[in-house]
FIMARKOL-274730 format. One record per atom (N, C-alpha, C): z, x, y negated; residue in one letter. Coordinates in steps of 0.02 Angstrom, whole numbers, padded with zeros to 5 digits, always signed. Atoms other than C-alpha are relative to their C-alpha. Layout:
# FIMARKOL-274730
ZXYA;...
//
This chain:
# FIMARKOL-274730
-00037-00053-00019X;+01977-01971-03689X;+00080-00021+00011X;-00066+00019-00014X;+02138-02060-03688X;+00012-00016+00076X;-00004+00035-00070X;+02089-02140-03519X;+00017+00092+00048X;+00002-00063-00043X;+02060-01944-03444X;+00088+00032-00016X;-00077-00027+00010X;+02243-01890-03530X;+00057-00042+00037X;-00049+00040-00034X;+02329-02045-03450X;-00006+00014+00074X;-00002-00011-00059X;+02257-02016-03292X;+00025+00070+00035X;-00045-00076-00016X;+02311-01826-03285X;+00064+00005-00011X;-00078+00012+00007X;+02480-01872-03345X;+00035-00022+00051X;-00032+00043-00065X;+02516-01996-03211X;-00011+00042+00061X;+00021-00044-00060X;+02440-01884-03079X;+00064+00053-00003X;-00050-00049+00005X;+02553-01746-03141X;+00076-00023+00017X;-00084+00032-00010X;+02711-01863-03141X;-00003-00009+00089X;+00003+00012-00066X;+02658-01902-02959X;+00022+00051+00042X;+00007-00057-00027X;+02639-01735-02908X;+00073+00047-00002X;-00065-00029+00020X;+02810-01681-02996X;+00056-00039+00043X;-00032+00037-00040X;+02900-01823-02905X;+00003+00028+00066X;+00006-00017-00067X;+02837-01762-02740X;+00040+00067+00012X;-00013-00072-00006X;+02880-01588-02769X;+00072-00005-00015X;-00051-00004+00017X;+03044-01627-02834X;+00056-00033+00057X;-00034+00010-00058X;+03093-01715-02679X;+00005+00041+00066X;-00006-00068-00045X;+03049-01571-02582X;+00056+00042-00008X;-00049-00048+00013X;+03159-01464-02669X;+00071-00026-00034X;-00072+00033+00019X;+03324-01570-02678X;+00045+00058-00009X;-00065-00035+00000X;+03484-01490-02719X;+00041+00007+00059X;-00040-00011-00052X;+03589-01412-02585X;+00063-00044-00004X;-00056+00049+00009X;+03735-01519-02533X;+00056+00055-00012X;-00047-00041+00031X;+03889-01450-02624X;+00045+00027+00069X;-00036-00036-00044X;+03998-01316-02529X;+00072-00044+00029X;-00073+00047-00022X;+04146-01416-02417X;+00069+00061-00020X;-00074-00042+00019X;+04337-01347-02473X;+00006+00049+00068X;-00019-00060-00042X;+04375-01190-02374X;-00070+00054+00002X;+00048-00055+00005X;+04197-01101-02414X;-00038+00016+00072X;+00028-00006-00070X;+04132-01124-02231X;-00062-00040+00006X;+00057+00049+00010X;+03963-01202-02284X;-00038+00020+00062X;+00056-00005-00050X;+03834-01208-02138X;-00062+00027-00041X;+00046-00025+00030X;+03681-01097-02193X;-00062-00063+00010X;+00043+00054+00004X;+03547-01214-02264X;-00063+00036+00005X;+00061-00020-00015X;+03363-01189-02196X;-00037+00012-00058X;+00049+00005+00074X;+03237-01133-02348X;-00047-00052+00018X;+00053+00056+00008X;+03125-01279-02394X;-00061+00045+00008X;+00051-00029+00016X;+02951-01241-02352X;-00026-00030-00063X;+00047+00034+00052X;+02821-01235-02483X;-00059-00066+00015X;+00043+00070-00022X;+02728-01399-02496X;-00070+00031+00007X;+00051-00022-00019X;+02566-01394-02420X;-00056-00035-00037X;+00051+00041+00038X;+02410-01434-02528X;-00056-00010+00036X;+00043+00014-00035X;+02301-01528-02445X;-00070-00012-00034X;+00068+00009+00021X;+02100-01545-02463X;-00010-00056-00056X;-00006+00064+00039X;+02129-01706-02555X;+00032+00020-00051X;-00028-00014+00073X;+02249-01634-02671X;-00053+00044-00039X;+00064-00039+00035X;+02115-01493-02699X;-00031-00048-00048X;+00044+00038+00032X;+01995-01618-02745X;+00020-00029-00055X;-00021+00045+00060X;+02100-01726-02862X;+00014+00068-00043X;-00004-00047+00048X;+02151-01566-02950X;-00062+00030-00028X;+00067-00032+00030X;+01972-01501-02979X;-00031-00062-00037X;+00039+00058+00033X;+01917-01671-03022X;+00040-00005-00085X;-00042+00024+00053X;+02070-01691-03151X;-00029+00069-00058X;+00027-00061+00052X;+02007-01500-03221X;-00070-00023-00037X;+00064+00010+00035X;+01831-01567-03247X;+00010-00060-00034X;+00006+00050+00057X;+01875-01720-03333X;+00039+00019-00064X;-00022-00031+00066X;+01992-01622-03450X;-00061+00042-00039X;+00064-00049+00022X;+01840-01501-03476X;-00047-00055-00037X;+00049+00036+00025X;+01734-01652-03524X;+00025-00021-00070X;-00039+00027+00068X;+01861-01706-03674X;-00028+00057-00047X;+00023-00077+00058X;+01806-01522-03758X;-00071+00009-00008X;+00070-00034-00008X;+01627-01508-03715X;-00047-00033-00054X;+00055+00021+00062X;+01472-01538-03855X;-00039-00054+00040X;+00052+00062-00033X;+01351-01693-03822X;-00058+00038+00045X;+00053-00024-00022X;+01222-01580-03759X;+00021+00023+00065X;-00025-00023-00072X;+01337-01507-03616X;+00018-00068+00043X;-00010+00067-00043X;+01394-01691-03562X;-00046-00039+00020X;+00068+00015-00015X;+01211-01735-03561X;-00015+00040+00078X;+00026-00042-00067X;+01183-01588-03436X;+00070-00017+00054X;-00047+00012-00037X;+01353-01636-03353X;-00022-00069+00042X;+00029+00077-00008X;+01287-01824-03332X;-00044+00017+00058X;+00057-00001-00051X;+01128-01769-03247X;+00030+00029+00063X;-00014-00046-00065X;+01210-01644-03124X;+00060-00043+00021X;-00044+00047-00034X;+01347-01783-03081X;-00061-00050+00025X;+00034+00044-00032X;+01200-01897-03050X;-00018+00031+00061X;+00024-00022-00066X;+01120-01776-02931X;+00048+00000+00057X;-00042-00025-00052X;+01276-01726-02846X;+00023-00076+00040X;+00003+00055-00029X;+01307-01918-02805X;-00044-00020+00044X;+00058+00003-00031X;+01135-01932-02744X;+00017+00031+00062X;+00000-00036-00053X;+01166-01791-02634X;+00059-00011+00053X;-00068-00004-00032X;+01358-01801-02586X;+00028-00056-00025X;-00051+00063+00035X;+01438-01986-02609X;+00068+00015+00013X;-00083-00010-00010X;+01615-01919-02614X;+00024-00043-00062X;-00035+00046+00069X;+01745-02015-02715X;-00001+00036-00055X;+00006-00039+00070X;+01763-01859-02830X;-00060+00001-00041X;+00059+00002+00026X;+01590-01863-02863X;-00019-00054-00047X;+00013+00068+00028X;+01592-02041-02901X;+00042-00008-00063X;-00039-00001+00061X;+01733-02025-03018X;-00023+00042-00071X;+00010-00026+00039X;+01662-01896-03109X;-00056-00029-00041X;+00059+00026+00037X;+01491-01983-03150X;+00026-00060-00020X;-00039+00073+00029X;+01602-02153-03187X;+00025+00024-00066X;-00032-00022+00053X;+01683-02050-03307X;-00046+00020-00046X;+00058-00011+00045X;+01532-01977-03390X;-00036-00048-00034X;+00029+00072+00013X;+01440-02146-03389X;+00025-00034-00062X;-00033+00036+00060X;+01584-02205-03517X;+00005+00034-00052X;-00009-00055+00072X;+01570-02050-03643X;-00066-00012-00047X;+00039+00021+00045X;+01460-02107-03786X;-00042+00069-00020X;+00039-00046+00028X;+01414-01931-03823X;-00046+00030+00068X;+00041-00022-00062X;+01328-01909-03641X;-00052-00035-00006X;+00044+00030-00012X;+01218-02038-03677X;+00025-00067-00009X;-00011+00049+00013X;+01212-02224-03691X;+00053-00035+00055X;-00056+00022-00053X;+01387-02296-03611X;-00019-00056+00042X;+00001+00063-00048X;+01366-02409-03454X;+00056-00011+00040X;-00063+00019-00028X;+01538-02467-03418X;-00010-00040+00061X;+00003+00049-00068X;+01472-02593-03283X;-00019+00056+00067X;+00009-00047-00055X;+01397-02446-03184X;+00065+00045+00012X;-00070-00034-00021X;+01554-02344-03191X;+00049-00046+00024X;-00043+00035-00045X;+01654-02485-03138X;-00012-00013+00067X;+00022+00012-00067X;+01540-02515-02996X;+00025+00070+00043X;+00002-00060-00024X;+01557-02334-02958X;+00090+00000+00018X;-00060-00007-00006X;+01752-02336-02979X;+00021-00031+00054X;-00008+00041-00047X;+01756-02493-02872X;-00001+00024+00060X;+00004-00032-00052X;+01696-02405-02745X;+00041+00035+00046X;-00039-00057-00019X;+01806-02264-02739X;+00075-00044+00007X;-00072+00026-00005X;+01977-02374-02772X;-00003-00050+00058X;+00000+00048-00065X;+01919-02519-02661X;+00061-00051+00009X;-00051+00040-00005X;+02036-02623-02588X;+00058+00037+00025X;-00061-00027-00004X;+02146-02498-02545X;+00005+00057-00045X;-00016-00051+00044X;+02190-02400-02697X;+00088+00024+00017X;-00058-00023-00006X;+02324-02276-02699X;+00021+00037+00068X;-00004-00045-00062X;+02288-02195-02528X;+00000+00074-00014X;+00017-00075+00005X;+02233-02019-02597X;+00014-00008-00072X;-00011-00008+00082X;+02257-01944-02772X;-00063-00015-00040X;+00070+00020+00026X;+02061-01970-02798X;-00003-00077-00004X;+00004+00071+00003X;+02086-02149-02765X;+00044-00046-00053X;-00050+00032+00058X;+02236-02174-02881X;-00030+00020-00066X;+00043-00018+00063X;+02132-02084-03019X;-00051-00054-00010X;+00060+00051+00006X;+01985-02202-02990X;+00036-00066-00031X;-00025+00070+00018X;+02110-02355-02993X;+00028-00009-00067X;-00019+00006+00077X;+02184-02306-03159X;-00047-00008-00041X;+00051-00001+00035X;+02021-02269-03239X;-00026-00064-00003X;+00036+00068-00012X;+01946-02437-03167X;+00054-00040-00048X;-00052+00046+00029X;+02099-02522-03250X;-00014-00001-00066X;+00013-00014+00071X;+02066-02434-03414X;-00059-00026-00025X;+00060+00026+00021X;+01884-02464-03422X;-00011-00065+00001X;+00004+00084-00011X;+01898-02641-03366X;+00029-00023-00061X;-00031+00021+00056X;+02015-02677-03502X;-00042+00003-00075X;+00054-00015+00070X;+01909-02593-03640X;-00051-00047+00003X;+00061+00056-00010X;+01752-02697-03575X;+00017-00058-00018X;-00023+00075+00040X;+01858-02853-03592X;+00011-00002-00074X;-00027-00002+00075X;+01915-02811-03761X;-00068-00003-00040X;+00077-00005+00028X;+01718-02769-03813X;-00021-00069+00005X;+00037+00063-00013X;+01663-02927-03741X;+00036-00053-00045X;-00024+00048+00050X;+01797-03031-03824X;-00020+00012-00080X;+00011-00008+00072X;+01752-02943-04002X;-00064-00027-00002X;+00065+00026+00003X;+01575-02982-03963X;+00006-00078-00013X;-00003+00068-00003X;+01623-03162-03931X;+00018-00016-00075X;-00034+00011+00088X;+01724-03176-04108X;-00052+00012-00056X;+00051-00013+00035X;+01581-03090-04185X;-00057-00053-00005X;+00058+00040+00000X;+01444-03213-04134X;+00041-00063-00027X;-00031+00051+00034X;+01576-03362-04172X;-00007+00007-00087X;-00010+00000+00066X;+01606-03300-04353X;-00066+00010-00028X;+00084+00001+00029X;+01413-03259-04378X;-00022-00064-00004X;+00018+00051-00014X;+01384-03433-04322X;+00040-00050-00052X;-00037+00037+00056X;+01513-03516-04445X;-00037+00027-00067X;+00018+00000+00074X;+01435-03416-04592X;-00081-00020-00008X;+00069+00031+00009X;+01253-03465-04539X;+00003-00071-00011X;-00013+00073+00029X;+01323-03650-04552X;+00010+00001-00076X;-00006+00011+00064X;+01387-03611-04723X;-00042+00017-00049X;+00052-00001+00039X;+01242-03545-04778X;-00048-00044-00014X;+00045+00058-00011X;+01140-03687-04724X;+00020-00069-00044X;-00020+00041+00053X;+01252-03800-04829X;+00006+00020-00070X;+00017-00037+00075X;+01246-03683-04980X;-00074-00024-00008X;+00078+00005+00013X;+01054-03706-04965X;-00013-00076-00020X;+00014+00066+00002X;+01056-03888-04949X;+00031-00028-00072X;-00034+00023+00051X;+01180-03915-05090X;-00041+00030-00067X;+00050-00029+00049X;+01069-03800-05203X;-00068-00035-00007X;+00065+00033+00003X;+00918-03891-05155X;+00008-00087-00014X;-00031+00071+00049X;+01009-04071-05204X;+00006+00021-00062X;-00002-00008+00058X;+01048-03995-05353X;-00062+00001-00046X;+00068-00013+00050X;+00886-03930-05413X;-00037-00061+00001X;+00035+00068-00014X;+00808-04101-05343X;+00033-00045-00063X;-00030+00037+00061X;+00934-04201-05475X;-00008+00024-00055X;+00018-00019+00065X;+00915-04092-05609X;-00085-00003-00012X;+00069+00009+00008X;+00737-04097-05608X;-00024-00058-00009X;+00006+00076-00009X;+00735-04287-05600X;+00006-00028-00067X;-00033+00030+00049X;+00841-04312-05753X;-00040+00011-00062X;+00042-00010+00060X;+00720-04242-05874X;+00036+00032-00061X;-00028-00029+00064X;+00822-04146-06004X;+00012-00056-00056X;-00017+00064+00058X;+00869-04307-06096X;+00077+00004-00016X;-00079+00011+00005X;+01068-04311-06094X;+00032+00015-00040X;-00034-00013+00077X;+01106-04264-06269X;-00016-00055-00045X;+00018+00065+00038X;+01055-04443-06326X;+00055-00021-00048X;-00046+00033+00053X;+01147-04492-06489X;-00024-00067-00019X;+00020+00064+00023X;+01144-04657-06594X;-00051+00020-00063X;+00042-00001+00043X;+01043-04577-06717X;+00022-00018-00078X;-00003+00006+00078X;+01136-04610-06879X;+00013+00043-00031X;
//
């Protein structure tokens, strides 16, 4: 869910930055009070790409509050949507759902493949591609961390197995030595 919030936050920041540049403060009035009239700034046009990105972000936010059953339904619907229309937004939806454990067994590898298809070699050319690039980086980093933890766990297990083998061999040797001595060890002089 942190991935979704980070993507939404970054997209909102980008949107605010572009809006603030459109609504720049008018120049101060020159001395004497004869300022030229300032033409009104037209409202920014919302493109189809922007609408897709906003709808995508709304869906991603919705996923964070859904039950496991709803997420599984969304995952099935997203799979069907990608099969019908291979749009960038559909791929991102499916990729995010593939990483949510409540939706089913996570499949980070497939999610990364889908996100790479969207972000590709030219990330940042559209809002949806920007979202895909952010999510790709986050999921890839998480997957790397999981791989590193598995490697550390396997190394620790190997060391533990080696220590157990040493312990078994020491116990076996001790029992052999104790069994051959016969129980005599307290011998005195008999006086």
